[in-house]
DOVO-40119 format. One line per field, with one value per residue (C-alpha): residue number from 1; chain; x, y, z; residue in one letter. Coordinates in nm, 2 decimals, padded with zeros to 4 digits. Example, Ala and Ser with C-alpha at 12.3 -4.5 7.8 and 13.67 -1.06 7.14 Angstrom:
2
zake	[1|2] .
gudren	[A|A] .
east	[01.23|01.37] .
north	[-00.45|-00.11] .
up	[00.78|00.71] .
torvo	[A|S] .
//
This chain:
397
zake	[1|2|3|4|5|6|7|8|9|10|11|12|13|14|15|16|17|18|19|20|21|22|23|24|25|26|27|28|29|30|31|32|33|34|35|36|37|38|39|40|41|42|43|44|45|46|47|48|49|50|51|52|53|54|55|56|57|58|59|60|61|62|63|64|65|66|67|68|69|70|71|72|73|74|75|76|77|78|79|80|81|82|83|84|85|86|87|88|89|90|91|92|93|94|95|96|97|98|99|100|101|102|103|104|105|106|107|108|109|110|111|112|113|114|115|116|117|118|119|120|121|122|123|124|125|126|127|128|129|130|131|132|133|134|135|136|137|138|139|140|141|142|143|144|145|146|147|148|149|150|151|152|153|154|155|156|157|158|159|160|161|162|163|164|165|166|167|168|169|170|171|172|173|174|175|176|177|178|179|180|181|182|183|184|185|186|187|188|189|190|191|192|193|194|195|196|197|198|199|200|201|202|203|204|205|206|207|208|209|210|211|212|213|214|215|216|217|218|219|220|221|222|223|224|225|226|227|228|229|230|231|232|233|234|235|236|237|238|239|240|241|242|243|244|245|246|247|248|249|250|251|252|253|254|255|256|257|258|259|260|261|262|263|264|265|266|267|268|269|270|271|272|273|274|275|276|277|278|279|280|281|282|283|284|285|286|287|288|289|290|291|292|293|294|295|296|297|298|299|300|301|302|303|304|305|306|307|308|309|310|311|312|313|314|315|316|317|318|319|320|321|322|323|324|325|326|327|328|329|330|331|332|333|334|335|336|337|338|339|340|341|342|343|344|345|346|347|348|349|350|351|352|353|354|355|356|357|358|359|360|361|362|363|364|365|366|367|368|369|370|371|372|373|374|375|376|377|378|379|380|381|382|383|384|385|386|387|388|389|390|391|392|393|394|395|396|397] .
gudren	[A|A|A|A|A|A|A|A|A|A|A|A|A|A|A|A|A|A|A|A|A|A|A|A|A|A|A|A|A|A|A|A|A|A|A|A|A|A|A|A|A|A|A|A|A|A|A|A|A|A|A|A|A|A|A|A|A|A|A|A|A|A|A|A|A|A|A|A|A|A|A|A|A|A|A|A|A|A|A|A|A|A|A|A|A|A|A|A|A|A|A|A|A|A|A|A|A|A|A|A|A|A|A|A|A|A|A|A|A|A|A|A|A|A|A|A|A|A|A|A|A|A|A|A|A|A|A|A|A|A|A|A|A|A|A|A|A|A|A|A|A|A|A|A|A|A|A|A|A|A|A|A|A|A|A|A|A|A|A|A|A|A|A|A|A|A|A|A|A|A|A|A|A|A|A|A|A|A|A|A|A|A|A|A|A|A|A|A|A|A|A|A|A|A|A|A|A|A|A|A|A|A|A|A|A|A|A|A|A|A|A|A|A|A|A|A|A|A|A|A|A|A|A|A|A|A|A|A|A|A|A|A|A|A|A|A|A|A|A|A|A|A|A|A|A|A|A|A|A|A|A|A|A|A|A|A|A|A|A|A|A|A|A|A|A|A|A|A|A|A|A|A|A|A|A|A|A|A|A|A|A|A|A|A|A|A|A|A|A|A|A|A|A|A|A|A|A|A|A|A|A|A|A|A|A|A|A|A|A|A|A|A|A|A|A|A|A|A|A|A|A|A|A|A|A|A|A|A|A|A|A|A|A|A|A|A|A|A|A|A|A|A|A|A|A|A|A|A|A|A|A|A|A|A|A|A|A|A|A|A|A|A|A|A|A|A|A|A|A|A|A|A|A|A|A|A|A|A|A|A|A|A|A|A|A|A|A|A|A|A|A|A|A|A|A|A|A] .
east	[-01.33|-01.08|-01.28|-00.99|-00.96|-01.34|-01.31|-01.02|-01.12|-01.19|-01.26|-00.91|-00.76|-00.58|-00.89|-01.10|-00.84|-00.79|-01.17|-01.18|-00.90|-01.09|-01.40|-01.22|-01.05|-01.39|-01.55|-01.28|-01.39|-01.77|-01.80|-01.66|-01.81|-02.16|-02.04|-01.75|-01.99|-02.15|-01.81|-01.72|-02.06|-01.98|-01.66|-01.85|-01.81|-02.07|-02.17|-01.86|-01.63|-01.80|-01.76|-01.39|-01.32|-01.48|-01.29|-00.95|-00.97|-01.03|-00.78|-00.51|-00.61|-00.60|-00.25|-00.10|-00.26|-00.03|00.28|00.11|00.03|00.40|00.50|00.25|00.39|00.76|00.78|00.50|00.14|00.20|00.44|00.21|-00.09|00.08|00.20|-00.15|-00.32|-00.08|-00.18|-00.55|-00.51|-00.32|-00.53|-00.85|-00.66|-00.55|-00.91|-00.91|-00.64|-00.74|-00.80|-01.03|-01.16|-00.83|-00.64|-00.92|-00.92|-00.54|-00.56|-00.85|-00.63|-00.36|-00.62|-00.71|-00.35|-00.33|-00.67|-00.53|-00.23|-00.43|-00.72|-00.50|-00.27|-00.57|-00.75|-00.43|-00.34|-00.68|-00.64|-00.33|-00.52|-00.83|-00.80|-00.76|-01.06|-01.29|-01.18|-01.52|-01.69|-01.40|-01.41|-01.78|-01.74|-01.45|-01.67|-01.92|-01.67|-01.71|-02.09|-02.11|-01.90|-02.16|-02.43|-02.24|-02.02|-02.24|-02.51|-02.25|-02.07|-02.39|-02.51|-02.17|-02.16|-02.52|-02.49|-02.13|-01.98|-01.71|-01.42|-01.56|-01.64|-01.27|-01.15|-01.37|-01.23|-00.88|-00.94|-01.08|-00.77|-00.55|-00.76|-00.71|-00.34|-00.32|-00.52|-00.33|00.00|-00.10|-00.18|00.05|-00.01|00.26|00.33|00.27|00.50|00.73|00.82|01.17|01.09|01.21|00.96|00.85|00.56|00.41|00.42|00.21|-00.12|-00.25|-00.41|-00.60|-00.79|-00.89|-01.23|-01.37|-01.22|-01.38|-01.71|-01.68|-01.58|-01.91|-02.10|-01.92|-02.00|-02.36|-02.32|-02.06|-02.28|-02.57|-02.35|-02.21|-02.53|-02.82|-02.79|-02.82|-03.09|-03.29|-03.29|-03.39|-03.69|-03.81|-03.71|-03.56|-03.20|-02.94|-02.82|-03.13|-03.07|-02.72|-02.85|-03.09|-02.82|-02.60|-02.88|-02.94|-02.57|-02.50|-02.80|-02.70|-02.35|-02.46|-02.72|-02.51|-02.16|-02.10|-02.27|-01.95|-01.76|-02.04|-02.20|-01.97|-02.00|-02.24|-02.58|-02.46|-02.32|-02.64|-02.89|-02.67|-02.67|-03.04|-03.10|-02.91|-03.11|-03.44|-03.31|-03.22|-03.56|-03.74|-03.52|-03.61|-03.98|-04.12|-04.06|-04.20|-04.06|-04.15|-03.99|-03.68|-03.63|-03.69|-03.45|-03.18|-03.25|-03.20|-02.88|-02.76|-02.83|-02.64|-02.32|-02.34|-02.37|-02.14|-01.83|-01.73|-01.82|-01.60|-01.32|-01.31|-01.30|-01.02|-00.78|-00.85|-00.66|-00.34|-00.02|00.03|00.31|00.08|-00.21|-00.11|-00.11|-00.44|-00.61|-00.45|-00.60|-00.94|-00.95|-00.82|-01.15|-01.33|-01.18|-01.20|-01.57|-01.63|-01.40|-01.56|-01.90|-01.84|-01.71|-01.97|-02.25|-02.14|-02.17|-02.50|-02.65|-02.54|-02.71|-02.99|-03.07|-03.05|-03.33|-03.20|-02.84|-02.94|-03.13|-02.83|-02.58|-02.79|-02.70|-02.35|-02.50|-02.64|-02.29|-02.15|-02.40|-02.33|-01.95|-01.96|-02.19|-01.97|-01.62|-01.61|-01.84|-01.61|-01.28|-01.01|-01.07|-01.44|-01.51|-01.65|-01.62|-01.58|-01.30|-01.12|-01.17|-00.81|-00.68|-00.87|-00.82] .
north	[00.25|00.54|00.86|01.05|00.80|00.83|01.21|01.21|01.38|01.16|01.42|01.55|01.69|01.37|01.16|01.36|01.34|00.96|00.93|01.13|00.92|00.60|00.75|00.81|00.47|00.31|00.54|00.40|00.05|00.08|00.28|-00.02|-00.30|-00.28|-00.14|-00.37|-00.66|-00.43|-00.36|-00.73|-00.79|-00.50|-00.67|-01.00|-01.18|-01.40|-01.46|-01.68|-01.41|-01.15|-01.39|-01.45|-01.08|-01.02|-01.32|-01.23|-00.87|-01.01|-01.29|-01.03|-00.84|-01.16|-01.27|-00.93|-00.84|-01.05|-00.88|-00.54|-00.59|-00.66|-00.36|-00.13|-00.24|-00.23|00.06|00.28|00.36|00.67|00.50|00.21|00.44|00.66|00.36|00.20|00.53|00.58|00.23|00.31|00.62|00.43|00.11|00.27|00.44|00.09|00.00|00.27|00.09|-00.27|-00.47|-00.74|-00.94|-01.10|-00.77|-00.60|-00.89|-00.87|-00.50|-00.56|-00.81|-00.55|-00.31|-00.55|-00.55|-00.17|-00.16|-00.39|-00.17|00.15|00.02|-00.17|00.13|00.36|00.11|00.06|00.42|00.52|00.28|00.47|00.80|00.70|00.72|00.37|00.39|00.49|00.25|00.09|00.43|00.57|00.28|00.31|00.68|00.59|00.32|00.59|00.70|00.35|00.37|00.71|00.58|00.31|00.58|00.80|00.57|00.30|00.55|00.79|00.51|00.37|00.72|00.81|00.47|00.51|00.87|00.92|00.58|00.37|00.60|00.88|00.62|00.51|00.87|00.95|00.66|00.77|01.12|01.03|00.82|01.13|01.34|01.07|01.08|01.46|01.44|01.14|01.30|01.59|01.39|01.51|01.25|00.99|00.88|00.51|00.24|00.08|-00.28|-00.40|-00.77|-00.94|-01.09|-01.43|-01.63|-01.70|-01.33|-01.23|-01.33|-01.24|-01.54|-01.33|-01.17|-01.50|-01.56|-01.22|-01.26|-01.60|-01.47|-01.17|-01.41|-01.59|-01.27|-01.10|-01.40|-01.29|-00.91|-00.90|-01.10|-00.86|-00.56|-00.72|-00.84|-00.62|-00.37|-00.64|-00.82|-00.50|-00.45|-00.81|-00.78|-00.43|-00.28|00.07|00.11|-00.03|00.31|00.37|00.04|00.15|00.49|00.32|00.08|00.37|00.56|00.26|00.20|00.56|00.57|00.23|00.35|00.68|00.52|00.22|00.37|00.33|-00.01|-00.21|-00.02|-00.06|-00.40|-00.59|-00.70|-01.00|-00.83|-00.65|-00.97|-01.17|-00.90|-00.80|-01.16|-01.20|-00.86|-00.96|-01.29|-01.09|-00.84|-01.12|-01.29|-00.95|-00.90|-01.24|-01.27|-00.92|-00.77|-00.42|-00.09|-00.12|-00.46|-00.34|-00.04|-00.23|-00.50|-00.23|-00.09|-00.44|-00.48|-00.14|-00.22|-00.55|-00.40|-00.10|-00.34|-00.63|-00.48|-00.23|-00.47|-00.74|-00.51|-00.38|-00.73|-00.82|-00.54|-00.42|-00.70|-00.70|-00.51|-00.18|-00.31|-00.59|-00.38|-00.40|-00.78|-00.77|-00.55|-00.76|-01.07|-00.91|-00.77|-01.09|-01.24|-00.94|-00.99|-01.37|-01.36|-01.14|-01.35|-01.69|-01.54|-01.37|-01.69|-01.93|-01.69|-01.65|-02.03|-02.05|-01.77|-01.94|-02.27|-02.18|-01.81|-01.51|-01.60|-01.94|-01.81|-01.54|-01.80|-02.04|-01.77|-01.65|-01.97|-01.83|-01.59|-01.88|-02.02|-01.68|-01.68|-02.03|-01.98|-01.67|-01.84|-02.15|-02.02|-01.64|-01.51|-01.64|-01.59|-01.37|-01.12|-01.08|-00.72|-00.82|-00.52|-00.72|-00.93|-00.63|-00.38|-00.40|-00.37|-00.06|00.11] .
up	[02.36|02.38|02.36|02.21|01.92|01.86|01.84|01.59|01.27|00.97|00.70|00.66|00.33|00.26|00.33|00.10|-00.18|-00.15|-00.17|-00.49|-00.63|-00.55|-00.70|-01.03|-01.02|-01.01|-01.26|-01.49|-01.38|-01.37|-01.69|-01.88|-01.68|-01.84|-02.18|-02.26|-02.34|-02.61|-02.75|-02.77|-02.94|-03.18|-03.27|-03.34|-03.01|-02.84|-02.47|-02.41|-02.55|-02.32|-02.02|-02.11|-02.13|-01.79|-01.64|-01.79|-01.66|-01.31|-01.35|-01.43|-01.11|-00.91|-01.04|-00.99|-00.65|-00.42|-00.58|-00.58|-00.21|-00.13|-00.34|-00.16|00.17|00.07|-00.19|-00.07|-00.14|-00.35|-00.60|-00.67|-00.70|-00.96|-01.16|-01.15|-01.26|-01.55|-01.67|-01.63|-01.85|-02.12|-02.16|-02.28|-02.56|-02.66|-02.73|-03.00|-03.20|-03.12|-03.44|-03.31|-03.02|-02.93|-02.92|-02.71|-02.46|-02.43|-02.35|-02.12|-01.93|-01.89|-01.77|-01.49|-01.36|-01.35|-01.18|-00.91|-00.85|-00.82|-00.62|-00.38|-00.32|-00.26|-00.03|00.18|00.19|00.33|00.62|00.72|00.70|00.90|01.28|01.43|01.66|01.37|01.10|01.04|01.01|00.80|00.55|00.52|00.42|00.19|00.03|-00.07|-00.34|-00.49|-00.45|-00.62|-00.90|-00.94|-00.98|-01.22|-01.42|-01.57|-01.66|-01.80|-01.99|-02.14|-02.24|-02.41|-02.58|-02.72|-02.82|-02.92|-02.97|-02.82|-02.89|-02.68|-02.41|-02.40|-02.41|-02.10|-01.90|-01.98|-01.87|-01.53|-01.47|-01.55|-01.31|-01.04|-01.10|-01.05|-00.72|-00.59|-00.65|-00.43|-00.12|00.15|00.42|00.36|00.72|00.63|00.75|00.48|00.53|00.48|00.45|00.13|-00.12|-00.01|-00.15|00.19|00.28|-00.03|00.14|00.48|00.66|00.91|00.62|00.46|00.64|00.53|00.18|00.12|00.24|00.00|-00.29|-00.29|-00.25|-00.55|-00.78|-00.77|-00.74|-01.02|-01.26|-01.21|-01.28|-01.60|-01.75|-01.62|-01.91|-02.18|-01.97|-01.95|-02.33|-02.39|-02.15|-02.25|-01.92|-01.87|-01.98|-01.75|-01.64|-01.44|-01.25|-01.15|-01.03|-00.79|-00.68|-00.59|-00.41|-00.19|-00.14|-00.03|00.20|00.35|00.42|00.57|00.79|00.90|00.89|01.27|01.29|01.23|01.50|01.75|01.68|01.44|01.08|01.12|01.09|00.77|00.61|00.69|00.57|00.27|00.13|00.18|00.01|-00.31|-00.33|-00.31|-00.57|-00.82|-00.77|-00.84|-01.15|-01.28|-01.19|-01.18|-01.53|-01.47|-01.37|-01.00|-00.97|-01.16|-00.93|-00.61|-00.73|-00.77|-00.42|-00.27|-00.47|-00.35|00.01|-00.03|-00.16|00.08|00.37|00.28|00.12|00.39|00.67|00.53|00.44|00.80|00.92|00.68|00.78|01.13|01.31|01.10|01.17|01.00|00.78|00.65|00.54|00.18|00.19|00.38|00.12|-00.16|-00.01|00.02|-00.33|-00.48|-00.35|-00.49|-00.84|-00.83|-00.75|-01.06|-01.27|-01.19|-01.19|-01.53|-01.70|-01.55|-01.62|-01.99|-02.03|-01.85|-02.06|-02.38|-02.29|-02.04|-02.09|-01.86|-01.61|-01.52|-01.51|-01.25|-01.04|-01.04|-00.96|-00.66|-00.47|-00.42|-00.17|00.03|00.04|00.15|00.44|00.54|00.52|00.74|01.00|01.03|00.99|01.04|01.32|01.59|01.41|01.56|01.27|01.34|01.46|01.79|02.02|02.34|02.19|02.04|02.32|02.44|02.08|02.00|02.34] .
torvo	[M|N|K|K|A|V|Q|E|K|I|L|T|D|S|F|I|K|I|C|L|V|N|F|F|I|F|V|N|F|H|A|L|L|P|T|F|P|F|F|I|T|Y|L|G|G|D|A|I|A|I|G|S|A|T|A|L|F|S|I|A|S|I|V|S|R|P|F|V|G|W|L|V|D|S|K|G|R|C|L|M|L|V|L|G|L|I|G|L|S|I|C|P|I|G|Y|F|I|S|T|G|I|S|A|S|I|I|I|R|T|C|H|G|A|F|H|A|A|S|S|N|A|S|S|T|W|V|T|D|I|I|P|R|G|R|I|G|E|G|L|G|I|Y|G|L|S|M|A|L|S|T|A|V|A|P|A|L|G|L|T|I|M|N|K|L|G|F|N|Y|L|F|L|M|T|S|L|V|A|I|I|A|L|A|I|G|S|A|I|K|D|R|N|Y|V|I|S|S|K|P|L|K|I|Q|S|L|F|E|P|I|S|L|P|A|S|I|T|L|F|F|F|M|I|A|Y|G|V|V|E|V|Y|V|A|I|Y|A|I|N|N|N|L|P|K|G|G|I|Y|F|I|F|I|A|I|A|T|V|L|T|R|L|A|L|G|K|T|I|D|K|H|G|E|G|I|L|V|Y|S|G|N|I|A|I|I|I|G|I|L|L|L|V|F|V|H|N|I|N|G|Y|I|I|S|A|L|F|L|G|Y|S|F|G|A|V|Q|P|A|L|Q|T|M|A|I|H|S|V|S|V|E|R|R|G|A|A|N|S|T|F|F|I|A|F|D|L|G|I|A|I|G|G|F|V|S|G|V|L|V|K|Y|L|G|Y|D|K|M|F|L|I|I|S|F|S|C|I|I|S|L|A|F|Y|Y|I|F|C|R|N|H|I|S|S|F|N|M|M|K|D|K|N|L|I|E] .
//
């Protein structure tokens, strides 16, 4: 590997700012992920309404991401980031004035589209900022911003909801988007490549990124369901409030990414994909069968390791082989899988909860991780996008 590339600095001013932007984007996201089900319940909705709200948020992201990816590549990262963050600051205010479940779900759907724009722009921009030879390590550090939001946002959101009410919760999520907008607008590193290719349906997706994206899709079905339902599940089973669970998820995620940040660049993504999927299965089993504080916390630690290992490993795999002008499309393809996993998991789990209860729902959903493992082993480990250092030596050097 080129020593000069390895020694290039990751922690630049622009890198730190884009990490802060990503942190606030996902504070906006994670603060509402476990609390919005309570808001729907407050409005009179049932488990299916909760699942529908979760699914539609993700569906809006999914439908818009291909076009967002093209716009990020053709119009620039900064413009799409700014537009997305403006939307993230406005949508929570809409929940103030919503008159019922239908209106809230419609606004939530719009919220999903703006989340897609901001997160895609941020995740693409950071790949331009990170030195090419340290892309795996850099994305691992960048991913810490999402991990820290997982620690802060759900606990903060649940606390504000319980102590101050929904209006203050929505005000907080709007304010963090405004902060992200101010920071993002101040990023000076704008040396990204702008594509001049016209909009074509076949160019909206990046085929090279599909193996990693499909593997992530099955993983996110399980991970997203736990994030959405664990707070309500904890209350129903006399466990500590859901905010504690998210704090321990984040601790494990941060430690995982700090400890294994260079693993992808040195050894490839396989070991992280295998161990991460196994970890989430163990975490769900502990959540279902060990209803005490120790089992609850250990479950969260396994969940945190799983996300800390799998998400950056697969994102690195999804983007490192594509050309610079296709990074927006590659990130779009990757995050479509991210959102689609949460959407399908949210809707299916809502139905399962209604008819089978939470325990059986979690157990059934955990099988998606087995599918993720099998898909990676059969279709991905030898694919051209796999971060095999022997295969990619010439590309990196």
